[in-house]
All heavy atoms as a GROMACS GRO file, in nm:
protein
  594
    1MET      N    1   3.580   0.372 -12.175
    1MET     CA    2   3.712   0.355 -12.230
    1MET      C    3   3.701   0.336 -12.381
    1MET      O    4   3.613   0.265 -12.429
    1MET     CB    5   3.777   0.231 -12.166
    1MET     CG    6   3.910   0.197 -12.224
    1MET     SD    7   3.985   0.044 -12.159
    1MET     CE    8   3.953   0.054 -11.987
    2GLU      N    9   3.790   0.400 -12.453
    2GLU     CA   10   3.792   0.388 -12.599
    2GLU      C   11   3.927   0.333 -12.642
    2GLU      O   12   4.031   0.387 -12.607
    2GLU     CB   13   3.768   0.523 -12.664
    2GLU     CG   14   3.763   0.516 -12.814
    2GLU     CD   15   3.732   0.650 -12.879
    2GLU    OE1   16   3.756   0.754 -12.816
    2GLU    OE2   17   3.685   0.648 -12.992
    3ILE      N   18   3.924   0.223 -12.716
    3ILE     CA   19   4.045   0.158 -12.765
    3ILE      C   20   4.041   0.158 -12.917
    3ILE      O   21   3.942   0.116 -12.976
    3ILE     CB   22   4.057   0.014 -12.713
    3ILE    CG1   23   4.052   0.012 -12.560
    3ILE    CG2   24   4.185  -0.051 -12.764
    3ILE    CD1   25   4.042  -0.127 -12.501
    4LYS      N   26   4.151   0.204 -12.977
    4LYS     CA   27   4.160   0.206 -13.123
    4LYS      C   28   4.281   0.124 -13.166
    4LYS      O   29   4.387   0.131 -13.105
    4LYS     CB   30   4.178   0.348 -13.174
    4LYS     CG   31   4.060   0.439 -13.147
    4LYS     CD   32   4.084   0.578 -13.200
    4LYS     CE   33   3.965   0.668 -13.172
    4LYS     NZ   34   3.985   0.803 -13.227
    5VAL      N   35   4.260   0.045 -13.271
    5VAL     CA   36   4.370  -0.028 -13.335
    5VAL      C   37   4.395   0.044 -13.467
    5VAL      O   38   4.309   0.048 -13.554
    5VAL     CB   39   4.333  -0.176 -13.359
    5VAL    CG1   40   4.446  -0.245 -13.434
    5VAL    CG2   41   4.305  -0.246 -13.226
    6LEU      N   42   4.512   0.104 -13.479
    6LEU     CA   43   4.547   0.179 -13.599
    6LEU      C   44   4.627   0.092 -13.694
    6LEU      O   45   4.724   0.028 -13.653
    6LEU     CB   46   4.631   0.302 -13.563
    6LEU     CG   47   4.581   0.393 -13.451
    6LEU    CD1   48   4.677   0.508 -13.432
    6LEU    CD2   49   4.442   0.443 -13.478
    7GLY      N   50   4.583   0.088 -13.819
    7GLY     CA   51   4.655   0.011 -13.919
    7GLY      C   52   4.573  -0.005 -14.045
    7GLY      O   53   4.451   0.014 -14.044
    8PRO      N   54   4.639  -0.043 -14.153
    8PRO     CA   55   4.572  -0.051 -14.283
    8PRO      C   56   4.485  -0.175 -14.304
    8PRO      O   57   4.422  -0.189 -14.408
    8PRO     CB   58   4.689  -0.050 -14.382
    8PRO     CG   59   4.800  -0.116 -14.306
    8PRO     CD   60   4.783  -0.068 -14.164
    9GLY      N   61   4.481  -0.265 -14.206
    9GLY     CA   62   4.400  -0.385 -14.223
    9GLY      C   63   4.482  -0.509 -14.254
    9GLY      O   64   4.429  -0.610 -14.297
   10CYS      N   65   4.611  -0.502 -14.228
   10CYS     CA   66   4.700  -0.616 -14.253
   10CYS      C   67   4.674  -0.726 -14.149
   10CYS      O   68   4.600  -0.707 -14.053
   10CYS     CB   69   4.845  -0.571 -14.246
   10CYS     SG   70   4.894  -0.509 -14.083
   11ALA      N   71   4.737  -0.839 -14.167
   11ALA     CA   72   4.719  -0.952 -14.076
   11ALA      C   73   4.760  -0.916 -13.933
   11ALA      O   74   4.694  -0.956 -13.837
   11ALA     CB   75   4.799  -1.072 -14.125
   12ARG      N   76   4.867  -0.841 -13.918
   12ARG     CA   77   4.912  -0.802 -13.784
   12ARG      C   78   4.811  -0.709 -13.716
   12ARG      O   79   4.790  -0.718 -13.595
   12ARG     CB   80   5.049  -0.736 -13.790
   12ARG     CG   81   5.158  -0.834 -13.826
   12ARG     CD   82   5.293  -0.772 -13.856
   12ARG     NE   83   5.314  -0.639 -13.807
   12ARG     CZ   84   5.415  -0.599 -13.731
   12ARG    NH1   85   5.506  -0.686 -13.694
   12ARG    NH2   86   5.428  -0.476 -13.694
   13CYS      N   87   4.748  -0.624 -13.794
   13CYS     CA   88   4.646  -0.533 -13.740
   13CYS      C   89   4.523  -0.612 -13.695
   13CYS      O   90   4.467  -0.587 -13.589
   13CYS     CB   91   4.606  -0.429 -13.843
   13CYS     SG   92   4.744  -0.323 -13.894
   14LYS      N   93   4.485  -0.710 -13.775
   14LYS     CA   94   4.371  -0.796 -13.740
   14LYS      C   95   4.402  -0.878 -13.616
   14LYS      O   96   4.317  -0.894 -13.529
   14LYS     CB   97   4.334  -0.886 -13.857
   14LYS     CG   98   4.275  -0.810 -13.974
   14LYS     CD   99   4.252  -0.898 -14.095
   14LYS     CE  100   4.204  -0.813 -14.213
   14LYS     NZ  101   4.199  -0.890 -14.336
   15SER      N  102   4.524  -0.929 -13.605
   15SER     CA  103   4.564  -1.004 -13.487
   15SER      C  104   4.560  -0.917 -13.362
   15SER      O  105   4.515  -0.960 -13.256
   15SER     CB  106   4.706  -1.061 -13.503
   15SER     OG  107   4.708  -1.158 -13.604
   16THR      N  108   4.605  -0.794 -13.375
   16THR     CA  109   4.602  -0.700 -13.263
   16THR      C  110   4.459  -0.678 -13.216
   16THR      O  111   4.430  -0.685 -13.096
   16THR     CB  112   4.667  -0.566 -13.304
   16THR    OG1  113   4.804  -0.590 -13.335
   16THR    CG2  114   4.657  -0.462 -13.193
   17TYR      N  115   4.369  -0.653 -13.309
   17TYR     CA  116   4.228  -0.632 -13.276
   17TYR      C  117   4.173  -0.756 -13.205
   17TYR      O  118   4.105  -0.744 -13.102
   17TYR     CB  119   4.148  -0.604 -13.404
   17TYR     CG  120   4.003  -0.570 -13.379
   17TYR    CD1  121   3.963  -0.438 -13.366
   17TYR    CD2  122   3.908  -0.670 -13.369
   17TYR    CE1  123   3.830  -0.406 -13.343
   17TYR    CE2  124   3.774  -0.639 -13.345
   17TYR     CZ  125   3.736  -0.507 -13.333
   17TYR     OH  126   3.604  -0.476 -13.308
   18ASN      N  127   4.203  -0.874 -13.257
   18ASN     CA  128   4.151  -0.998 -13.200
   18ASN      C  129   4.202  -1.023 -13.058
   18ASN      O  130   4.127  -1.069 -12.972
   18ASN     CB  131   4.183  -1.117 -13.290
   18ASN     CG  132   4.107  -1.112 -13.421
   18ASN    OD1  133   4.002  -1.049 -13.432
   18ASN    ND2  134   4.159  -1.178 -13.522
   19VAL      N  135   4.330  -0.995 -13.033
   19VAL     CA  136   4.387  -1.014 -12.899
   19VAL      C  137   4.317  -0.921 -12.800
   19VAL      O  138   4.278  -0.964 -12.691
   19VAL     CB  139   4.539  -0.988 -12.899
   19VAL    CG1  140   4.594  -0.977 -12.757
   19VAL    CG2  141   4.612  -1.096 -12.976
   20ILE      N  142   4.299  -0.796 -12.839
   20ILE     CA  143   4.234  -0.700 -12.749
   20ILE      C  144   4.089  -0.741 -12.724
   20ILE      O  145   4.043  -0.741 -12.609
   20ILE     CB  146   4.241  -0.557 -12.807
   20ILE    CG1  147   4.387  -0.511 -12.812
   20ILE    CG2  148   4.156  -0.460 -12.724
   20ILE    CD1  149   4.410  -0.384 -12.890
   21GLU      N  150   4.020  -0.779 -12.830
   21GLU     CA  151   3.880  -0.821 -12.816
   21GLU      C  152   3.867  -0.941 -12.722
   21GLU      O  153   3.779  -0.945 -12.636
   21GLU     CB  154   3.825  -0.856 -12.954
   21GLU     CG  155   3.677  -0.889 -12.955
   21GLU     CD  156   3.627  -0.913 -13.097
   21GLU    OE1  157   3.689  -0.993 -13.170
   21GLU    OE2  158   3.526  -0.850 -13.132
   22LYS      N  159   3.959  -1.036 -12.733
   22LYS     CA  160   3.958  -1.155 -12.648
   22LYS      C  161   3.977  -1.117 -12.501
   22LYS      O  162   3.904  -1.165 -12.413
   22LYS     CB  163   4.066  -1.252 -12.692
   22LYS     CG  164   4.073  -1.378 -12.609
   22LYS     CD  165   4.182  -1.472 -12.657
   22LYS     CE  166   4.182  -1.597 -12.570
   22LYS     NZ  167   4.303  -1.675 -12.586
   23VAL      N  168   4.074  -1.032 -12.472
   23VAL     CA  169   4.101  -0.992 -12.334
   23VAL      C  170   3.981  -0.917 -12.276
   23VAL      O  171   3.943  -0.940 -12.161
   23VAL     CB  172   4.229  -0.906 -12.326
   23VAL    CG1  173   4.245  -0.844 -12.188
   23VAL    CG2  174   4.352  -0.990 -12.360
   24LEU      N  175   3.920  -0.829 -12.355
   24LEU     CA  176   3.803  -0.756 -12.308
   24LEU      C  177   3.690  -0.851 -12.271
   24LEU      O  178   3.629  -0.839 -12.164
   24LEU     CB  179   3.755  -0.656 -12.413
   24LEU     CG  180   3.847  -0.538 -12.443
   24LEU    CD1  181   3.794  -0.456 -12.560
   24LEU    CD2  182   3.866  -0.451 -12.320
   25LYS      N  183   3.662  -0.946 -12.359
   25LYS     CA  184   3.553  -1.042 -12.335
   25LYS      C  185   3.582  -1.131 -12.215
   25LYS      O  186   3.495  -1.152 -12.130
   25LYS     CB  187   3.529  -1.128 -12.459
   25LYS     CG  188   3.457  -1.054 -12.569
   25LYS     CD  189   3.432  -1.144 -12.689
   25LYS     CE  190   3.361  -1.067 -12.799
   25LYS     NZ  191   3.342  -1.147 -12.919
   26GLU      N  192   3.703  -1.185 -12.208
   26GLU     CA  193   3.738  -1.276 -12.099
   26GLU      C  194   3.734  -1.210 -11.962
   26GLU      O  195   3.714  -1.276 -11.861
   26GLU     CB  196   3.877  -1.336 -12.122
   26GLU     CG  197   3.881  -1.440 -12.231
   26GLU     CD  198   4.020  -1.497 -12.254
   26GLU    OE1  199   4.119  -1.446 -12.196
   26GLU    OE2  200   4.030  -1.594 -12.332
   27ASN      N  201   3.755  -1.079 -11.959
   27ASN     CA  202   3.760  -1.007 -11.832
   27ASN      C  203   3.636  -0.922 -11.806
   27ASN      O  204   3.631  -0.847 -11.709
   27ASN     CB  205   3.887  -0.922 -11.825
   27ASN     CG  206   4.010  -1.009 -11.817
   27ASN    OD1  207   4.045  -1.059 -11.711
   27ASN    ND2  208   4.075  -1.033 -11.931
   28GLY      N  209   3.537  -0.934 -11.894
   28GLY     CA  210   3.412  -0.860 -11.876
   28GLY      C  211   3.428  -0.709 -11.875
   28GLY      O  212   3.359  -0.639 -11.802
   29ILE      N  213   3.520  -0.660 -11.958
   29ILE     CA  214   3.547  -0.516 -11.962
   29ILE      C  215   3.467  -0.452 -12.075
   29ILE      O  216   3.474  -0.497 -12.190
   29ILE     CB  217   3.698  -0.489 -11.981
   29ILE    CG1  218   3.774  -0.546 -11.863
   29ILE    CG2  219   3.725  -0.341 -12.000
   29ILE    CD1  220   3.924  -0.545 -11.881
   30GLU      N  221   3.394  -0.349 -12.041
   30GLU     CA  222   3.319  -0.273 -12.140
   30GLU      C  223   3.410  -0.165 -12.199
   30GLU      O  224   3.468  -0.085 -12.125
   30GLU     CB  225   3.197  -0.205 -12.076
   30GLU     CG  226   3.090  -0.302 -12.033
   30GLU     CD  227   3.018  -0.366 -12.150
   30GLU    OE1  228   2.997  -0.298 -12.252
   30GLU    OE2  229   2.984  -0.485 -12.139
   31ALA      N  230   3.425  -0.166 -12.328
   31ALA     CA  231   3.508  -0.066 -12.396
   31ALA      C  232   3.461  -0.054 -12.540
   31ALA      O  233   3.407  -0.148 -12.597
   31ALA     CB  234   3.654  -0.105 -12.392
   32LYS      N  235   3.482   0.062 -12.596
   32LYS     CA  236   3.454   0.083 -12.738
   32LYS      C  237   3.582   0.050 -12.813
   32LYS      O  238   3.682   0.121 -12.802
   32LYS     CB  239   3.412   0.229 -12.762
   32LYS     CG  240   3.382   0.258 -12.907
   32LYS     CD  241   3.345   0.404 -12.927
   32LYS     CE  242   3.322   0.431 -13.075
   32LYS     NZ  243   3.302   0.574 -13.100
   33LEU      N  244   3.579  -0.061 -12.888
   33LEU     CA  245   3.695  -0.107 -12.963
   33LEU      C  246   3.670  -0.083 -13.111
   33LEU      O  247   3.572  -0.131 -13.166
   33LEU     CB  248   3.719  -0.256 -12.936
   33LEU     CG  249   3.833  -0.324 -13.013
   33LEU    CD1  250   3.967  -0.258 -12.982
   33LEU    CD2  251   3.836  -0.472 -12.980
   34THR      N  252   3.759  -0.005 -13.174
   34THR     CA  253   3.741   0.026 -13.315
   34THR      C  254   3.872   0.008 -13.392
   34THR      O  255   3.981   0.016 -13.335
   34THR     CB  256   3.693   0.172 -13.338
   34THR    OG1  257   3.786   0.262 -13.277
   34THR    CG2  258   3.557   0.196 -13.279
   35LYS      N  259   3.857  -0.018 -13.522
   35LYS     CA  260   3.970  -0.024 -13.613
   35LYS      C  261   3.977   0.110 -13.686
   35LYS      O  262   3.875   0.162 -13.729
   35LYS     CB  263   3.950  -0.134 -13.716
   35LYS     CG  264   3.945  -0.273 -13.660
   35LYS     CD  265   3.919  -0.374 -13.771
   35LYS     CE  266   3.888  -0.510 -13.715
   35LYS     NZ  267   3.848  -0.605 -13.817
   36VAL      N  268   4.096   0.162 -13.701
   36VAL     CA  269   4.115   0.287 -13.773
   36VAL      C  270   4.211   0.260 -13.888
   36VAL      O  271   4.327   0.223 -13.866
   36VAL     CB  272   4.173   0.397 -13.681
   36VAL    CG1  273   4.201   0.524 -13.760
   36VAL    CG2  274   4.079   0.425 -13.565
   37ASP      N  275   4.160   0.275 -14.011
   37ASP     CA  276   4.248   0.253 -14.127
   37ASP      C  277   4.266   0.379 -14.210
   37ASP      O  278   4.333   0.376 -14.313
   37ASP     CB  279   4.195   0.138 -14.213
   37ASP     CG  280   4.053   0.160 -14.262
   37ASP    OD1  281   3.997   0.268 -14.241
   37ASP    OD2  282   3.998   0.066 -14.323
   38ASP      N  283   4.212   0.490 -14.162
   38ASP     CA  284   4.227   0.617 -14.232
   38ASP      C  285   4.365   0.676 -14.203
   38ASP      O  286   4.399   0.703 -14.087
   38ASP     CB  287   4.117   0.714 -14.187
   38ASP     CG  288   4.130   0.849 -14.255
   38ASP    OD1  289   4.110   0.854 -14.378
   38ASP    OD2  290   4.162   0.947 -14.185
   39ILE      N  291   4.445   0.693 -14.306
   39ILE     CA  292   4.583   0.739 -14.290
   39ILE      C  293   4.591   0.876 -14.223
   39ILE      O  294   4.680   0.900 -14.140
   39ILE     CB  295   4.659   0.738 -14.425
   39ILE    CG1  296   4.808   0.761 -14.404
   39ILE    CG2  297   4.603   0.840 -14.521
   39ILE    CD1  298   4.880   0.646 -14.344
   40ILE      N  299   4.499   0.964 -14.253
   40ILE     CA  300   4.500   1.098 -14.192
   40ILE      C  301   4.477   1.088 -14.041
   40ILE      O  302   4.548   1.152 -13.962
   40ILE     CB  303   4.393   1.189 -14.257
   40ILE    CG1  304   4.417   1.202 -14.408
   40ILE    CG2  305   4.390   1.326 -14.189
   40ILE    CD1  306   4.550   1.261 -14.448
   41GLU      N  307   4.380   1.006 -14.001
   41GLU     CA  308   4.354   0.989 -13.858
   41GLU      C  309   4.473   0.923 -13.788
   41GLU      O  310   4.511   0.962 -13.678
   41GLU     CB  311   4.227   0.909 -13.834
   41GLU     CG  312   4.189   0.903 -13.687
   41GLU     CD  313   4.055   0.840 -13.659
   41GLU    OE1  314   3.977   0.815 -13.753
   41GLU    OE2  315   4.029   0.814 -13.540
   42MET      N  316   4.534   0.824 -13.855
   42MET     CA  317   4.651   0.759 -13.796
   42MET      C  318   4.766   0.859 -13.776
   42MET      O  319   4.834   0.855 -13.674
   42MET     CB  320   4.698   0.643 -13.884
   42MET     CG  321   4.610   0.522 -13.875
   42MET     SD  322   4.684   0.377 -13.955
   42MET     CE  323   4.630   0.400 -14.124
   43MET      N  324   4.784   0.948 -13.871
   43MET     CA  325   4.892   1.046 -13.862
   43MET      C  326   4.872   1.143 -13.746
   43MET      O  327   4.968   1.198 -13.693
   43MET     CB  328   4.910   1.119 -13.994
   43MET     CG  329   4.964   1.028 -14.102
   43MET     SD  330   4.996   1.110 -14.256
   43MET     CE  331   5.146   1.198 -14.214
   44ASN      N  332   4.747   1.162 -13.704
   44ASN     CA  333   4.720   1.248 -13.588
   44ASN      C  334   4.784   1.194 -13.461
   44ASN      O  335   4.806   1.269 -13.366
   44ASN     CB  336   4.569   1.264 -13.566
   44ASN     CG  337   4.505   1.350 -13.672
   44ASN    OD1  338   4.569   1.438 -13.730
   44ASN    ND2  339   4.378   1.326 -13.700
   45TYR      N  340   4.813   1.065 -13.459
   45TYR     CA  341   4.876   1.003 -13.343
   45TYR      C  342   5.027   0.994 -13.356
   45TYR      O  343   5.094   0.936 -13.271
   45TYR     CB  344   4.817   0.863 -13.319
   45TYR     CG  345   4.674   0.869 -13.273
   45TYR    CD1  346   4.570   0.849 -13.363
   45TYR    CD2  347   4.642   0.897 -13.141
   45TYR    CE1  348   4.438   0.855 -13.322
   45TYR    CE2  349   4.510   0.904 -13.098
   45TYR     CZ  350   4.409   0.882 -13.190
   45TYR     OH  351   4.278   0.889 -13.149
   46ASN      N  352   5.082   1.049 -13.466
   46ASN     CA  353   5.226   1.055 -13.488
   46ASN      C  354   5.291   0.916 -13.486
   46ASN      O  355   5.395   0.897 -13.423
   46ASN     CB  356   5.292   1.148 -13.385
   46ASN     CG  357   5.429   1.190 -13.429
   46ASN    OD1  358   5.458   1.198 -13.548
   46ASN    ND2  359   5.515   1.220 -13.334
   47ILE      N  360   5.227   0.821 -13.553
   47ILE     CA  361   5.286   0.687 -13.562
   47ILE      C  362   5.336   0.664 -13.703
   47ILE      O  363   5.280   0.714 -13.798
   47ILE     CB  364   5.185   0.576 -13.523
   47ILE    CG1  365   5.066   0.574 -13.620
   47ILE    CG2  366   5.140   0.590 -13.379
   47ILE    CD1  367   4.997   0.443 -13.628
   48MET      N  368   5.443   0.590 -13.713
   48MET     CA  369   5.500   0.559 -13.844
   48MET      C  370   5.496   0.409 -13.873
   48MET      O  371   5.518   0.367 -13.985
   48MET     CB  372   5.645   0.609 -13.853
   48MET     CG  373   5.657   0.760 -13.838
   48MET     SD  374   5.558   0.854 -13.956
   48MET     CE  375   5.648   0.824 -14.105
   49THR      N  376   5.470   0.329 -13.769
   49THR     CA  377   5.462   0.184 -13.786
   49THR      C  378   5.331   0.134 -13.728
   49THR      O  379   5.281   0.188 -13.631
   49THR     CB  380   5.579   0.113 -13.715
   49THR    OG1  381   5.580   0.148 -13.577
   49THR    CG2  382   5.711   0.149 -13.778
   50THR      N  383   5.277   0.032 -13.793
   50THR     CA  384   5.153  -0.026 -13.748
   50THR      C  385   5.174  -0.174 -13.723
   50THR      O  386   5.272  -0.231 -13.773
   50THR     CB  387   5.040  -0.007 -13.853
   50THR    OG1  388   5.078  -0.071 -13.974
   50THR    CG2  389   5.010   0.139 -13.876
   51PRO      N  390   5.090  -0.237 -13.646
   51PRO     CA  391   4.972  -0.180 -13.582
   51PRO      C  392   5.010  -0.094 -13.461
   51PRO      O  393   5.119  -0.105 -13.408
   51PRO     CB  394   4.895  -0.305 -13.534
   51PRO     CG  395   5.001  -0.408 -13.515
   51PRO     CD  396   5.106  -0.379 -13.618
   52ALA      N  397   4.916  -0.010 -13.424
   52ALA     CA  398   4.933   0.072 -13.303
   52ALA      C  399   4.806   0.059 -13.220
   52ALA      O  400   4.697   0.043 -13.274
   52ALA     CB  401   4.958   0.217 -13.340
   53VAL      N  402   4.824   0.065 -13.089
   53VAL     CA  403   4.712   0.057 -12.996
   53VAL      C  404   4.702   0.190 -12.923
   53VAL      O  405   4.800   0.237 -12.865
   53VAL     CB  406   4.732  -0.058 -12.894
   53VAL    CG1  407   4.617  -0.061 -12.794
   53VAL    CG2  408   4.745  -0.192 -12.965
   54VAL      N  409   4.583   0.249 -12.928
   54VAL     CA  410   4.557   0.377 -12.863
   54VAL      C  411   4.444   0.356 -12.763
   54VAL      O  412   4.338   0.308 -12.799
   54VAL     CB  413   4.518   0.486 -12.965
   54VAL    CG1  414   4.486   0.617 -12.895
   54VAL    CG2  415   4.627   0.504 -13.069
   55ILE      N  416   4.470   0.391 -12.637
   55ILE     CA  417   4.368   0.379 -12.533
   55ILE      C  418   4.342   0.518 -12.477
   55ILE      O  419   4.433   0.583 -12.425
   55ILE     CB  420   4.410   0.282 -12.423
   55ILE    CG1  421   4.433   0.142 -12.482
   55ILE    CG2  422   4.304   0.276 -12.312
   55ILE    CD1  423   4.480   0.038 -12.385
   56ASP      N  424   4.216   0.560 -12.490
   56ASP     CA  425   4.174   0.693 -12.443
   56ASP      C  426   4.269   0.803 -12.491
   56ASP      O  427   4.309   0.890 -12.414
   56ASP     CB  428   4.158   0.695 -12.291
   56ASP     CG  429   4.043   0.607 -12.245
   56ASP    OD1  430   3.946   0.588 -12.322
   56ASP    OD2  431   4.049   0.555 -12.131
   57GLY      N  432   4.307   0.795 -12.618
   57GLY     CA  433   4.388   0.900 -12.680
   57GLY      C  434   4.537   0.888 -12.660
   57GLY      O  435   4.613   0.970 -12.711
   58VAL      N  436   4.583   0.786 -12.587
   58VAL     CA  437   4.725   0.768 -12.560
   58VAL      C  438   4.777   0.646 -12.634
   58VAL      O  439   4.722   0.536 -12.619
   58VAL     CB  440   4.751   0.752 -12.407
   58VAL    CG1  441   4.898   0.729 -12.380
   58VAL    CG2  442   4.698   0.872 -12.331
   59VAL      N  443   4.884   0.664 -12.712
   59VAL     CA  444   4.945   0.551 -12.784
   59VAL      C  445   5.015   0.463 -12.682
   59VAL      O  446   5.104   0.508 -12.610
   59VAL     CB  447   5.045   0.600 -12.891
   59VAL    CG1  448   5.112   0.482 -12.958
   59VAL    CG2  449   4.975   0.688 -12.994
   60LYS      N  450   4.974   0.337 -12.675
   60LYS     CA  451   5.031   0.243 -12.578
   60LYS      C  452   5.135   0.152 -12.642
   60LYS      O  453   5.226   0.105 -12.574
   60LYS     CB  454   4.921   0.156 -12.516
   60LYS     CG  455   4.820   0.234 -12.434
   60LYS     CD  456   4.884   0.289 -12.309
   60LYS     CE  457   4.783   0.354 -12.218
   60LYS     NZ  458   4.843   0.392 -12.090
   61MET      N  459   5.119   0.123 -12.772
   61MET     CA  460   5.213   0.034 -12.840
   61MET      C  461   5.206   0.063 -12.989
   61MET      O  462   5.099   0.093 -13.041
   61MET     CB  463   5.176  -0.112 -12.812
   61MET     CG  464   5.266  -0.213 -12.881
   61MET     SD  465   5.225  -0.384 -12.838
   61MET     CE  466   5.324  -0.402 -12.690
   62LYS      N  467   5.320   0.050 -13.055
   62LYS     CA  468   5.320   0.066 -13.200
   62LYS      C  469   5.425  -0.025 -13.262
   62LYS      O  470   5.527  -0.053 -13.201
   62LYS     CB  471   5.342   0.211 -13.241
   62LYS     CG  472   5.466   0.275 -13.188
   62LYS     CD  473   5.470   0.422 -13.221
   62LYS     CE  474   5.585   0.490 -13.146
   62LYS     NZ  475   5.586   0.632 -13.166
   63GLY      N  476   5.392  -0.076 -13.381
   63GLY     CA  477   5.487  -0.156 -13.456
   63GLY      C  478   5.493  -0.303 -13.422
   63GLY      O  479   5.575  -0.375 -13.478
   64GLN      N  480   5.408  -0.348 -13.330
   64GLN     CA  481   5.407  -0.491 -13.298
   64GLN      C  482   5.270  -0.532 -13.247
   64GLN      O  483   5.191  -0.449 -13.206
   64GLN     CB  484   5.514  -0.524 -13.194
   64GLN     CG  485   5.495  -0.457 -13.060
   64GLN     CD  486   5.614  -0.479 -12.969
   64GLN    OE1  487   5.725  -0.444 -13.004
   64GLN    NE2  488   5.590  -0.537 -12.854
   65VAL      N  489   5.245  -0.663 -13.252
   65VAL     CA  490   5.120  -0.718 -13.204
   65VAL      C  491   5.134  -0.741 -13.054
   65VAL      O  492   5.228  -0.808 -13.010
   65VAL     CB  493   5.087  -0.852 -13.275
   65VAL    CG1  494   4.961  -0.914 -13.217
   65VAL    CG2  495   5.073  -0.830 -13.425
   66PRO      N  496   5.044  -0.685 -12.973
   66PRO     CA  497   5.055  -0.705 -12.829
   66PRO      C  498   5.015  -0.847 -12.789
   66PRO      O  499   4.934  -0.911 -12.854
   66PRO     CB  500   4.956  -0.604 -12.772
   66PRO     CG  501   4.853  -0.588 -12.879
   66PRO     CD  502   4.930  -0.602 -13.008
   67THR      N  503   5.075  -0.895 -12.681
   67THR     CA  504   5.033  -1.021 -12.623
   67THR      C  505   4.914  -0.994 -12.532
   67THR      O  506   4.882  -0.879 -12.502
   67THR     CB  507   5.147  -1.083 -12.539
   67THR    OG1  508   5.173  -0.995 -12.429
   67THR    CG2  509   5.272  -1.106 -12.620
   68GLU      N  510   4.849  -1.101 -12.487
   68GLU     CA  511   4.739  -1.082 -12.391
   68GLU      C  512   4.791  -1.014 -12.265
   68GLU      O  513   4.723  -0.929 -12.208
   68GLU     CB  514   4.674  -1.216 -12.359
   68GLU     CG  515   4.593  -1.272 -12.475
   68GLU     CD  516   4.521  -1.402 -12.441
   68GLU    OE1  517   4.482  -1.420 -12.324
   68GLU    OE2  518   4.505  -1.483 -12.533
   69SER      N  519   4.911  -1.047 -12.222
   69SER     CA  520   4.971  -0.984 -12.103
   69SER      C  521   4.991  -0.834 -12.125
   69SER      O  522   4.967  -0.754 -12.034
   69SER     CB  523   5.106  -1.048 -12.070
   69SER     OG  524   5.089  -1.182 -12.035
   70ASP      N  525   5.035  -0.796 -12.245
   70ASP     CA  526   5.051  -0.654 -12.278
   70ASP      C  527   4.918  -0.581 -12.264
   70ASP      O  528   4.911  -0.474 -12.203
   70ASP     CB  529   5.103  -0.634 -12.421
   70ASP     CG  530   5.245  -0.678 -12.443
   70ASP    OD1  531   5.326  -0.674 -12.347
   70ASP    OD2  532   5.276  -0.718 -12.557
   71VAL      N  533   4.814  -0.640 -12.321
   71VAL     CA  534   4.682  -0.576 -12.319
   71VAL      C  535   4.633  -0.561 -12.176
   71VAL      O  536   4.583  -0.456 -12.136
   71VAL     CB  537   4.580  -0.653 -12.405
   71VAL    CG1  538   4.441  -0.593 -12.392
   71VAL    CG2  539   4.623  -0.656 -12.551
   72LYS      N  540   4.651  -0.665 -12.096
   72LYS     CA  541   4.609  -0.658 -11.955
   72LYS      C  542   4.685  -0.548 -11.882
   72LYS      O  543   4.627  -0.475 -11.801
   72LYS     CB  544   4.630  -0.793 -11.887
   72LYS     CG  545   4.533  -0.898 -11.932
   72LYS     CD  546   4.560  -1.032 -11.866
   72LYS     CE  547   4.463  -1.137 -11.914
   72LYS     NZ  548   4.493  -1.269 -11.854
   73ARG      N  549   4.813  -0.535 -11.912
   73ARG     CA  550   4.894  -0.429 -11.850
   73ARG      C  551   4.842  -0.292 -11.891
   73ARG      O  552   4.828  -0.202 -11.808
   73ARG     CB  553   5.041  -0.445 -11.889
   73ARG     CG  554   5.134  -0.350 -11.821
   73ARG     CD  555   5.281  -0.385 -11.845
   73ARG     NE  556   5.310  -0.450 -11.971
   73ARG     CZ  557   5.340  -0.387 -12.085
   73ARG    NH1  558   5.347  -0.256 -12.089
   73ARG    NH2  559   5.366  -0.455 -12.194
   74PHE      N  560   4.810  -0.275 -12.020
   74PHE     CA  561   4.756  -0.147 -12.069
   74PHE      C  562   4.627  -0.111 -11.997
   74PHE      O  563   4.599   0.005 -11.970
   74PHE     CB  564   4.724  -0.152 -12.219
   74PHE     CG  565   4.841  -0.180 -12.309
   74PHE    CD1  566   4.819  -0.238 -12.433
   74PHE    CD2  567   4.971  -0.151 -12.272
   74PHE    CE1  568   4.924  -0.264 -12.519
   74PHE    CE2  569   5.077  -0.178 -12.357
   74PHE     CZ  570   5.053  -0.234 -12.480
   75LEU      N  571   4.547  -0.214 -11.969
   75LEU     CA  572   4.415  -0.195 -11.907
   75LEU      C  573   4.423  -0.189 -11.755
   75LEU      O  574   4.323  -0.166 -11.689
   75LEU     CB  575   4.319  -0.305 -11.951
   75LEU     CG  576   4.292  -0.314 -12.100
   75LEU    CD1  577   4.205  -0.436 -12.131
   75LEU    CD2  578   4.226  -0.188 -12.152
   76GLY      N  579   4.541  -0.215 -11.700
   76GLY     CA  580   4.558  -0.210 -11.555
   76GLY      C  581   4.500  -0.330 -11.482
   76GLY      O  582   4.463  -0.318 -11.366
   77ILE      N  583   4.493  -0.446 -11.551
   77ILE     CA  584   4.437  -0.563 -11.486
   77ILE      C  585   4.538  -0.677 -11.476
   77ILE      O  586   4.504  -0.787 -11.435
   77ILE     CB  587   4.311  -0.614 -11.561
   77ILE    CG1  588   4.342  -0.650 -11.706
   77ILE    CG2  589   4.200  -0.514 -11.551
   77ILE    CD1  590   4.228  -0.718 -11.778
   78GLY      N  591   4.661  -0.652 -11.512
   78GLY     CA  592   4.756  -0.763 -11.508
   78GLY      C  593   4.892  -0.726 -11.482
   78GLY      O  594   4.972  -0.672 -11.455
   0.00000   0.00000   0.00000
């Protein structure tokens, strides 16, 4: 599984990354979690607001910081 957090590195983007990282660790889920701050790569996902969460190439959320419950729902564990 590949998870990307798209955003320029703002506080909300960092919070999004941290929430996802926490859920992955707490649930023993192996995934490649990366931050993407390259505007060209972000535009490939057709997003206009950040942060955005992309899981295996599919945009799951954009424009807000997900809760732990949101992340679990995205991952199919909650």
